[in-house]
N, C-alpha and C positions, 0 to 999 in steps of 0.2 A: 700643529708643530711646524716650526720653520724648516725649510729645506736647507741643504748644505749651501746652496747658492745664495739663499736669502740671508743666511747667517754670516756670509763671507763679505768682507770689505777689503779693498786693496790699498796698500801703502805705496801709492805711486805719485806722491807729490813732488814737485820740484823744489830744490833748495834755493829759493830766491825771495825777494821781498814781498811777493804776492802770497806766500804761504802764511797760514795762520800759525800762531805759536804752538797750538795743540798738535797740528799736523807734523810740524818739524820735531816737536818733542817726541811724538810716537816714533818717527823715523830714527831718531837718535837712540831711543830706548831699545828698539828692535836690534839695531846694530850692536849695542852694548850687550844685550842678552846673547845674541849669536856669537859674539866674540868671546865671551866667557865660556860658552859651551865648547867652542872649537879649540879652546886652550886646554881642554881636559882629555885625559885618556878615558876609554870606555870602562864602565864598571864590569867586574869579572863575571857576574852571573847573567845579566840581561844583555850586556853589550849595547845598552841603549842609554844615551845621555839625556838628562833633563836639567835645565837650569831655570831658577826663578830669581828674578831681580825685584826686590821689594823697596819701593820708594816711601819715604816717611818724612814727617815734619816734627819739629821740637816745639815745646811750649815757649821757650825763650827765643828771642830774635836771633841770637848768636849761638853758634855751636861751641862746645867746650874745645879747648885747644887740642887736647889729645884726639878727640873724635875728628876734628877738622883736618889735622895733620895726617891721620890715618887714611882718610878718603883721598886727600890730595896725593899722598904717596902711592896709594893704590892705583890712581889714574895714571900717574907717571910711569909706574912699573909695567902696567899693561897697555900703555899707549891707547887708552880708550878715549872716545870723543867726550868733550865736556858736556855735562847735562845741566848747564846753567846753575851750578851750585846746589842742585837738589841732592839730598842725601839718600844713600841706598845701601842695602846689604844684599849679598848674593848667596844662594845656596844651591847645592847639587845633590842628586841622588847618589846613594852608595849602598852596597849590599854585601852581607856576609854569606857564608856558604848556605845557611838556612834563610831562604828568601823572606820568611815571615818577620825576620829581624831587620829588614831594610828600612832606610829612612828616605823620605821623599825630599825633593828640592825645596818645596815650600816650607816644610817644617825645619829643614836645615837652616834656612834663612831666618825664619821667625825666632828661633831660640837665640840668635845673636842679638836681637833687640832687647833682651833682658839686660844687656850690658850698656844700653843706650840711656843716658840720663835725660829726664824731661821729655820723654817720648809723648808726643801729642796725638798723632794719628798716622795711620798707614794710608797713603793716597793712591797707590797704584801698584799693580803686580804685573810683570811681563814674564811670560813663560816661553822658553825656546826648547825644542826637543829635536831628536834625530829623525822624527817622522816627517813625511812629505807634507802632510796637512796638519793644521793646528789640532792639539789635543787638550781636552779639559783636564783639570787636576783630578787625581783619584779621590776616592771617598775619604781616606784617612787625611789627605791634605785638606779637603773641604771642611771636615769636622774640626780639624785643628785651627784652620782659619776662622771658622765661625765662633770659636771660643775665645778669640783674642779681643781684649777690651779696647784696643786701639783701632779696631776695624768697624766700620759701619756697613753691615751687609747690604743695606739698601742703596748705597751710593758707591761703594768701592768698585773701581774698574779693574777687571782682570782681562788682560790682553794676551791672547794665545796666538802664536805665529808659526807658520809652516817654514820649510827649509828649501823650497825651490822657487826661484823667480819665475813668474808667469810671463815675463817679457823676454828675457835673454836665456831662460832655462838653466841658469846657474844652479847647480845642485850642491848644497852643503850639508846634506843629511849625514854623510860619513867623513867629510873632510876634517883633517886636523890642522892646527895652526902651522905646523912645520912643513906641510905639503905645499908646493908651489903651484899656484893656479893662475890662469890668465886673469881672472877676476877674483875678488874676495868679497866677503860680506859687507865691507864698508865702502866699496868703490861705487862709482856711478854705474848705473845699469847700461852696459854697452857704451855707446857714444851719445846717449840721449840726454846726458846731464840731468838725470833724475834718479831717485833712489830705486832700488830693486822693488819689484811688485810681488811681495810675499803675500800668501793667503793669511788673512787675519780673522779671528773670531773674538768678539768682545762679549762679556757677560758680567752680570752682577752676582755676588756671592749668594744672595738670597734666592736667586733663580736656580742655582746649581746645587744648593744644599738647603732645601726647604724643611721646615719643622725640626730644628734641633731640639734636644731635650729642654724642658722648662727649667732645668737646673743649669742650663748653659750660662757661663760667665759669672757664676757665683761660687763662693767657697763651699767646702764640704760642710762646714758648720751651718752656713746659710741654707744649703740644700736640705739638711736634716730639719732645720727649723721650719722651712716651707712645707716639707712633707708632713710634719706633725701638725702644722696649722691646718692643712687641708683635711687631714684625718679628723681633727677636732671639729672643724666646721661641718664636715659631713655627718658627724655623730650628733651635734647640737641641732642641726636642721632635719635630722632623721631622713636625709636624702641619700639613701643607699644606691649603689649602682643599678639595682633592680628597678628603681623608679626613674632613673636618668634617661635622657634622650640623647640620640646621636645626631650630630650635624652632618648633613650630606650636601655636597656641592652638586647642583643640578643645572645644566646649561640652559634649560628651558624655564625653570622656576626659581633660579638663584639658590639660596640656602634653604633647605627643607629639613624637617626633623622627623625622626621615628624613634620608637622605643627600642631598647636593647632586647634582643631575642633571648630565649632561654639558653641556647647554645653559647651565645656571646657572654651572657652573665656567668655561665659555668666556666668559661675560659678565663674571664677576669678574676674570678675567685680562685681558680686553680693556680694562676700565676702569682697572685698576691699571697696565698697561703704558702706556696713554695718559697717565696722570698722570706716570709716570716720564719718558717721552720729552719732555714739555712743561714740565718743572719748570725753567724758565729765568729765572724772576724771583723767586728765593728771597730776594733782598735786600729785596723789598717785603713778602713774608710767606713763612715757611718751609713752609707747607702748600700743596700743589697738588692740586686736585680734578679728577676726570674722571668721565664718566658713559657708560654703555653701555645700550642698550635692545634688547630682543627683541620682535619683532612676531608676530602670530598666524600670519603666512605664513612664519615661520622666518627672516626677514631680520633683520640686526642693524646698528646704527649706533652711532657713538661721538662724543663731543665733550669738550673740556676747558675748564676755567675760564680766562678771560683776565683776569689781574690788571691793575688800573689804579692809577696813583699815588694818586688819590683813591679810596679803597676802594669807595665807593658806586657808582662808575662801572664797576666790574669786571663782566664778563659771566659769569653763572652757567653751570656745565657742563650741568645738566639742561635749563634753558630753551633752551639752544642746540640741543637735540634737537627743539625745537618745530616747525621747518620740516619735518623728516621725519615727525613725528607728524601734522601737518596734511595733508601730501601723501598719507600712507597712509589717512587718514580718508576722502578722496575716493574711495578704492577699497574703502571699508567694511572696512578692516583696522585693528584697534585694537592698542595696545601691550599686551604680555602681562607682561613682567617688566622691571623697571628696577633698575639698580645704580649707585651712586655710590661711588667709592673714592678714596683718596689714594695718594701714592707709596709708602706703607708697607703697602698692602693692607688698610687699615682701611675698612670699609664704613660709609657715612654715609647717613642719611635725606635726602631732598631738603630744601633750605633753603626759606625762606618764599616767595620769588617762584615757585619751581617748584611748591610745594604749592598755591599760589593758582591758578596757571595750570591745572594738571592737574585740580584739584577743580572749579573753576568752569566748565571747558570739557568736562566730562563724561567724564573718564578716571579716575573714582574706583575702578573695579574693577581697575586695573593693579596687579599684585603688585610689592612692593618688598622687596629683601633688605637688611637693616641689621645692625649689630652693637650689642650692649648689654653693659654691664658691671654686675655685681651690686653691687660696692663703689663708693663715690663716687670719682670721678676724683681728687679732691683728697687722698685717703688714700694711704698707702704700700702699699696692697694691690696685689699682682700677680696678681689673679684674672684668669682667662682671659676673653676676649671671646667671646660667643656670637652666632651668626648667627640672626636672627629673620626670619621671613617675615611681612609685613604688607601693607597696601594703602594706596593714596592716600586712600581714603575714611576709613580708620582713623587716618591721620596728619593729617587735616584735618577734624575734627568741627565741627559747628555753623558751617558756612560762612555768612557773612552772606546774608540773604534778599534777593535782588535785587527781589523783589516788594514787600517792605516799604519799599525805598528809592524805587522809582519808580512804584508804583501808588497 
């Protein structure tokens, strides 16, 4: 795992003809993100501002008149530096009295793209926060980003920036735009005629949100069709989970295989049966998830997703196991293996809320059984699904540093 110093790079380039376009572009984008953040009041619950600037390209060479005028007027009104005609949207976090209903900056920005015609691809995301050091997006943000069809998780650059200059020590963690400062976020650093040296972390989406569900980026109808197809293939080949093997990542021997244990098989069947028995709201959504967990003392528990008419109010299957997890923790008994399945027997990794809960509360070592597919789900390939053993820690890398937030 990289150290903080290894992950960090400095935006300390000079604005002259010797700079590469990419370096100057990063400097401009950082200024833009900081400027947006400093123009905002703080949200009422966390008092912590987050801004995400999402840059994108269109299919056509020219922008529609209304879109172009909107961005030009936006730049004039906010006196932001020109980003060489690159198009962008910006989002900020906001929070109601119940923090579970909050929206993150990345999602607030992404939903605006639904109104952009001819969207081709998202090219870059820059995130500015009130924290001293750069912070990675939260799990809900990562999950939402991973589901967007205009994003290539393998290549999308996510740039996260801190709010203290390492050269002149300018601190804009809590500054607001109306406050008068000797320097501001868009000025040269002291008298050196170079940009401020903010801490920067870069990462790809695939590295911070590995193994999304195999239903990612497809419609509800397509997900149901894929699940039925898997169930049919499994029946025709008489390849039940009891005869399946698990792929394990081994640093010494590469990928190795082993058979499902009796406990693991029981857990898979427990979750699948729970999903089948509680699939009573398929008019809301055709996929029903359920989860089963095995503890170190050999006990097992199960829970199923509870769908709500407003999707965001649905109860996640894995997080409903939290009451059992917390009770067992009092007895110093930790979860050993977690499985989430749908009514077709397809195994899914925990979704964002469950990944956040389990990783932030110290259950990173819990093993998780998931299914992966070599071919893209959108293709016509009927390649078999493989069971993979992973851990919560591996599914939730770079969890936001609580110390950076509150210390």
